[in-house]
N, C-alpha and C positions, 0 to 999 in steps of 0.2 A: 213606349214600353220596351222596345227592342234593346236600347242601351241598358236599361235596368235589368232585363233578362240576361243579357250577356255578362253583366257585372256580377250578378248573383251566381251564374254558372261558373264564372272564373273563380269566385271565392270558394265555391263548393269543391271544385277540382283541386285548387291549391291546398285547401284544408285536408282533403283526402290524401293528396300526395305527401304532405308533411306528416300526416298520421302514419302513412305507410313506411316512412323513413325514420321513425322513432325506434331506436335500438332497444330491443327487449331487455328488461332488467336482468334476466338470466345470463345474458351475454356479458354485460359489464360486471356482474357479480362474479362470474366464472373467471374473467380476466384478472380481477382484483384478488381473488382467492389464490390463483396460481402465481401471481406476482409475489404475494406474501410467502408462498411456499418455496418458490425457486429463487427469488431475488429479494429477500427481506431487507438487505442492505445494498443500496444502489452503488455504494462505493466498491463493492466486491463482486457484483453479479449483474448480468444484463438480461432484462426481460421487459422490453419496451414495445408493447403491442397496442394498436388502435383498431377500433371496429367502426365500420360505417355501413349504412343500409340505404340502398338505392333501388326503388321499384321492387322492394321485397327481397332483394339479393344482398346477402351479408358478405362484406369484404373484410378480411383480417389482414392487416399489414403491420410491419414493424420488424424488429430484429431481436435475436437472442443467440447465445452460444450454447444453449442447452437443448439438444434434440428431444430429450425426454419431456421437457416442459412444452415444447411445441406440439409433440404428438399427443400429450394428454389434453391440451387445449382443443385440438381438432377433434379428438374423440368425444370430449364432453359436449361439444357444440355440433356434433355430427347431424343432429336432427334439423339444423338450420341449413345444411349443405353449403357451408361457407366457401367462398373463393379464397384460396390460400396464397397470400403474397407475403408471408413471413420469411425473412431471410435468416438462415443459420450462418452465423459468423464462424470463421473468418471470411471476409469478402473475397470474391473471385479476383478482384483487381490486384490482390497481393501476389497472384500467380504462384501460389504454393510456398511463398516465403512467410511462414507462419511463426517464425521465431526471430528475435532480435537480441543482439548482445550490445550492451552499452559500451561505446567506443571512446568516450571522453572521461575525464576524471570524475565528474558528477553531472548527470543529466537531470534537467529540470522537468518535472511532470506537472502539467497544468490541467485545470478543470475543463477548459475548452481549447480548441486549436488556436494558437496565437500567442506571441510573446507578451502581450499585454494582459492576458488572462491570469486568473489567480494561480499562484504557485501552491500546489496541493501536496507535493512530495518531491523527493530527490532520490535518484537511483545511482549507485556507485558503478564505476567501470567494471566490466566483466559480468555484471548481472544479466541473467537470461530472462527475456520477456516473451510472453505470448502476444502475437500481433493479431488485430481483428479487422481494422479498416484504415484506409488512407484518405486524407482530405487536405488538399492545398499545402503539401509539404509537411504534414503532421501525421503521426500514426497513433491510433487509439489502441492501447495495449494494457497488459496486466502483469503485475509484479509477482514474484514467488509467494508473497503473502496475500495475493489475490486483489490487491488494490488496483483500481482502474484509473486511467487518465491519458492525456495526450502528450506525446514527446516529439520534439523536432526530429524529423527523419535524419538530419545530418549527425545526430548524436548516436545513431545506431548502425550496426552492421546487420542487415537483414539476411536471414538464412532459411533454407528449406530443411527438411528432416535429415537428409544426408549430411548437409553441412554442419548442422548443430550437433549431430552425433560425432562427427569428426572433431569438432571443437571440444566437446565433452571428454573425448578420449585423450586429449593432450595433457601432459603434466602442467601443473599450475603453481603459481606463487601468490600468496596473499600479502598485501601491504599491512604491516603491523605498527608503523609509525604514524602519528597524527597527520603529518605533512611530509611528502618526499618528492623526489624528482627522478625522471628517466633521462639519462644522458646518452649522447651519441656514442661515446666511448667509455672505457673504464676509468673515468676521471671526472670529478666534480667541476673541473675547469673546462671540460669539453662542451660543445653546444648542447642546448636543452632540446629534448624531444617533446616532453610534456611534464607538467606537474602531475601528481597523483595523490590520492587521499587514503586515509585509514580505511581498511576493509576492502579495497579494490582487489580484483582477482585478474591476473594476467597469465597468458601462456608462458611457460618457462622453458628455456633451453639449457645450455651448459651452465653449471654453477662455477664461477671463478672464485678466487680467494676472497675478494672483497665485494663482488657484484654478482647479481643474477642477470643473465641475458633474458630479456622478456620480449614478448610480442603482443601487440594490441590486436583486437579482433579484425581490424582492417589491414593487418599485415605490417604495420610500422614496428620497428624493432628499436631496442635501446638497452641501457643498463641501469638496473635498480641497485642502490647500495645494499650490500648483503645484510647489514645491521637493521635495515628497514623492512625486511620481508621474512617470510617463512614458507617452507614447502607446504603447499595447501593440503595435500593428503595427510601428512604428519600432523598438521595443525588440526584438521578435522578429527583425527584419531584421538587427540587429546581432549576433544570437546564432546564427549559422549556421556557425560554425567553432569548433574547439576553442580555449578560452581559454588564455592563458599561465599558468604556475604563479604568477607574481607577482600577477596579477589574482585568482586563486583564493585565494591566501593573504591578500591584502588583505581580501577578503570574509570569510574565516574569522576574521581578527583583529578585524573589526568586531563579532563576536559574543562576544568574550571576556567572561567573567563571567556569561553567560546560564546560569541554573540548570539542573541536570540534572532531567529529567522523563521517567519511563518512558512511552514512547509519544508523546513530544512532538516536534513538527516545526515549531514556530513560534518567533518571537523571545521569546515568553513562557516557553519552556522546551523543551529538546531532550534526546533520548537520543543515544547515540553515532552511530547511523546516521541519526537525524533531523537531526543536525548536518551530516553530510556531504551528505545529500540536500538540505538547505536551501541550503547553500553552492553546490552545483552547479546548483540551480534558478535561482539568481540569474544564472547564466551560460548559461541556456537549455538545460540538460541535465537529463534525467529519470533519476535513479538508482532502482533497486529500493528497497523500503522498509527491509528488515532487513539487518543486517551479514552474516548467513549467505546472503543473496541477492546483496548487493553484491559479495561475493567471487567470484561467478561471471561478472562482467562486467569489462571493462577488460583490458588486455594483461598476462598473468601475468609477473612478474619474479622471477628467481631471487635469493634473498638469505638471510641467516641473521642471527645475533645480532651479526655484525660490521658489518651494515648495508651490505654491498657492493652495488653496482649501483643503489642508490636515487638518485632525483632528487626535488627539491622538487615537491610536488603528487601524489606517489605515495600510494597507500593502503596502510597496514599493518593486517593482521588478526591478532587475538589470540584465544586460546582453548586448545584441546587438539589436539595433533597426532594423527594416526591411528596406531594400534598394531595388533598382530595380533589383539587382542580387542576394540578399541573404534574406532569411526569418528572421523574428524576432527569437531571441534565448534568453530564460530566464534561468539564471544560479544561481540566488541568490534572497532571500527574507528577508525582515526586517520588524519590527513593528515600526511605527512612534510614538514617545513619545510626540512631540511638540517642538516648538522653534528650529526646525532644527535638533533635536536629534533623533537617531534611536537606537533600541536594537536588536541585531542579533548575530548569531553564526558565528564567523569568527576567527579561532584560538581557541577561547573560547567565551562564551556568554558575551557580553560587550556592553557598550553604546559608540556611536561615533556620531560625528556631520557631517552634510552636508553643513555647513556654513564656508566659507573661513575665516581664521583668528582665528577660535576656536582652542584651544590646541589639541583637539581630532578630528580635521577635517580629514575625509577620502576622499581624492581627487579621488581615484579610484572608489569609490561608486558613488559619484556625477556625474562623467564623464560617468558612465555606467547606470544611471537611465533610465528606459524604461517606466514603467507604475505604476499606483497605483490603489488600490481597497479599498472598505470599507466593510470589512467582518461583522462588527457589525450592519450594516443596513439591517434589515429584512433578517437574514442569511438563514433561511429555504427557502424563496422565491428566494434567489439568489444562490442556489446550495450548501448550507452548512447545512446538516441535524443535528437535535438534536439526541444525542445518545439514548434518551428515545423513539425515534420513530423507532429505528432499531431492527430488529429481533435478530441479532447476539449479541446484548448487553442486552437481556432480563435478 
């Protein structure tokens, strides 16, 4: 009888222990509620919290960069007297270096730390990033449009608050040519310091007749051909109102033939939303990163496959319309040219038609047309900020 007694006792104790360690629904519901409130899009916000219960003691652990989110969670779960192991980023290991400036022509941002991970974004030289944590040679960071991802530490110059303020205070030059070079001397025959891409921002020194003296965030210096750059302050001053459709389409056409690259946002390669983002950046406007985010900004326009109500410069979004069983899914974006034509990155940047019978008719695009927006109509009021208004682009 004793073996049976001990076995039954063991089962009862185990069952009670497991029951004691079941997390109350109120805890998980509260975490999920606040996650939706403070981090509805994991591409742009961090709220990664887990709960566990041991012997009736609630432990909350994880990370977020939002103190308000953490405080509200602790307040709503105060009746459970939880142990707080939630970290507020940036991580202490960064030792106050909470900013980074891209130090190479184009930095690859990946979904996970490691060169074999998915390329999710590209960041141009001179862009300021918020840094959150370090892991094995990689930095988890956030771009000026709030996009999150991992960048190789070697691509950045890490800075503290004082250093970034100094960097912001220096005069800058912006690269206005799709591809250019930084030379050691004022001659294209001199040794090369680096290639450089359209939209890159560098510290500028003396301006010479045909060259800008420029400095990279890590202190390297060289000369940028004067015809390939512009004074950044003057450039921003000119980009304080919505551009016309003609100017936007001229910029878009300059990028024709640029190869498609998943995650690409530079003249070396673009994906569909990287293309629209890059075009609008050249006119002083900062679009969200992905097509499924870009569809949420700009003035919504009613249209259908007849293409009624559309104007040149409008955005067309493609994918899957919502049904009773499936939500809407946006997978592609293009810029409307007019007369049924679009320009977009599909294989490479090219012009196609949405009108049957045209030689360049794209049937798959017409069949998957979901929505349209007008980003050039009061952009700031419709969720598209001017770069001149953003701290990170001072």
